[in-house]
C-alpha positions, 0 to 999 in steps of 0.5 A: 854228435856233429851239429850241421848248419846250412848257410847259403847252400853250404854245410858247416860242421860244428867241430871245425875250428871257430876261426873257420866257421866265424867268417863263413857265418858272417859271409852267410849273413851278408848273403842272406841280408842282400837277398829278398824272400824269393832269393833275389838280390836286392839293390844295385847289381854288382857292376862289371869291373870296367864300370867301377872306379878305384873308390868303389863308385859305379858309372856305366858311362865312365868311358863316354866322357866328352871327346873320349873317342876310341881309336876306331871311332876317332878315324870316322868322318864326323857325320849325322845319319838320319834313316827316313823310314817312309822314304827308304833312305838315309840322309847324311848331315855334316854336323859342323856346317849343319848342311845335308851332304847327301841322301842314299837309298836303303831297303824299305822302312829303315828304322835305326842307324846302329854303331857296331860293337867294334865301332867299325861299321854303322848298320842301317836296320831296314825293317820291311826289306829284311836287311841291314845296310852297312856304312863305312864311317871312315868314308860315310859310304854305304856297302852291300846289304846283308840279309837279316830277318825283320831287323827293327832294332839292333843291339850287341851283348856286352862281351861282343859275342853276339849281335841281338837283332830285335825282330819285332814282328816275329816276337823274338830276338835273334842272336847272330854273329856280330860281323857276318850276321849269321844266325846262332839262336832265336829266342822267342818272347811272350810279349808284343812289340819288342822295341828297345833294350838296356843292359844291367851294370853286371853285364848279365842281363838285358831288359827289353820293352814290349810296346804293344803289350805294355811289358818288360822282358828280362833276358839272361845273356849267359843262357840266352833265355827269358827269366821274367816279365813285368807289366807296366800297367799304371792303373788297370781300373782307371784306364779300362773304362776310358779305353772302352769308351774311346774304342766305342766311339772310334770303332766306325771311324777307324779302318785299321782294326789291327792298329786299333787293337795295338793301341788298346793298352794303357802303357806303351813302353818305348826307349829304356836306359839305366842310371849311371850307377845301374840301380835304376832303369828308366822306361819312356812310356808314350801312352802315359806321357812320362818315364817309369822308374824300374828296379832292374834286379827285382824287375819291379816298378818303383816310380813314375815321372811325368815328362810330356806327351808321347815320351819316347827316347832317352839319352844320357849326357856325356857324364851320365848325370842327366837324361834327355827325354824326347816327348814326341807330342803324340801318344799314338802311332801316327801323329801329325805335324807341329805337335806339342813336342819337347825335351825333358831334362831329368836328374836321376839322383832326384828323379825330377825334371829340372828343365823342359825345352820346347820346340817353337811352333811345335814338333815331334822329337824322336830318336838321336843322341848327344854329340861327342863333346856333349854340347848338342843333342840331335834328334829326328822330328818323326812327323815333321820330316826334319832334324832338331839340334838343341844346345845342351847348355841353354836348351835352345833349339838352334837348327831345324834341318829338312830331311826325308819322310818320317825320320827315325833312329838318328845316329850321331857319329863318332861318339865316345866309348870303348864299344857300342851296345847298339841302338843309336849309340848305347856306348860303354 
């Protein structure tokens, strides 16, 4: 009689030689040990080959070291591009002189300036005009706009096959050709306010924030389908009563009921970034004033780090050893001038804030990035119509540069890396 064992989906007959069975049993034990009861893998995703060192370590930012520019990026004129959402324009700043070079018109409500996957183009996402404006980084000049539906933000799949247009108002991600932006597929999601995206270290999944429903959504990039949702509710019961009291006293003063409804959530996730080893994702939450720590494999919350009012953007240092978190100073969608904005410096190895950089006189730091040499952090001042420049060694604010109305997704260019996964420079 033949005894049959089933290990990890394989059938093994007992009459096979033990030298064959033994290794297979060991393999099965390892597979089972690395899975939870639901069959999900536990721990760090198996990193893509390009992120692994010879010693087996993982650093998804390994190609983003100081001044490690790819040839396409090295040909660019060093500039900082600032989309002024309420001025329908982009301000161009020379980072060597800190002077505004020019400002040019775009479509309505430009949200982010995004480096293309191949680093040859910078795309301005004109949200309300349903268009993208290309910029040639070698000349710093804009080109002819391309029609794209509802481009709040823009990302690229790690293999470079698709551009991922974040159509926030449409509640979908549009997978498009990364060059001519022709539509390949639309993926609808069951959450509200799609905003920002990060990619797992194995390049298999994307996880996006949903600002207006307090959720994350995980997407399988091979099948371009949703595989799960996660609610980032910090504490339903302790948040529910204060929210209802707030709504009661505000109901007669607030004219825009739609905006009030959008704000009636305890959690408003914004930017999302991975630790260097890919084991943890960090989610800036504007409503909670801090950063949620999430397991990207299990899609579970594993911690929370208080940073500051209106936590919004997250940007890695050049070696990925630190994360710079922008605290916008307001936990609402419409802030005022000179709020208590700041930058929190987060150490992902300890999940502790190791420094806080204030803005003298107040401000509203939003989106931006680190310079190619890693010595400066440039971010837009959303509600103060200015750009901030911080010295990353001292944490001091060195420059405040006036720009247009409501600057948003600022892009420092060029940046190190082999290719861009989108946003203001999610480089790999």
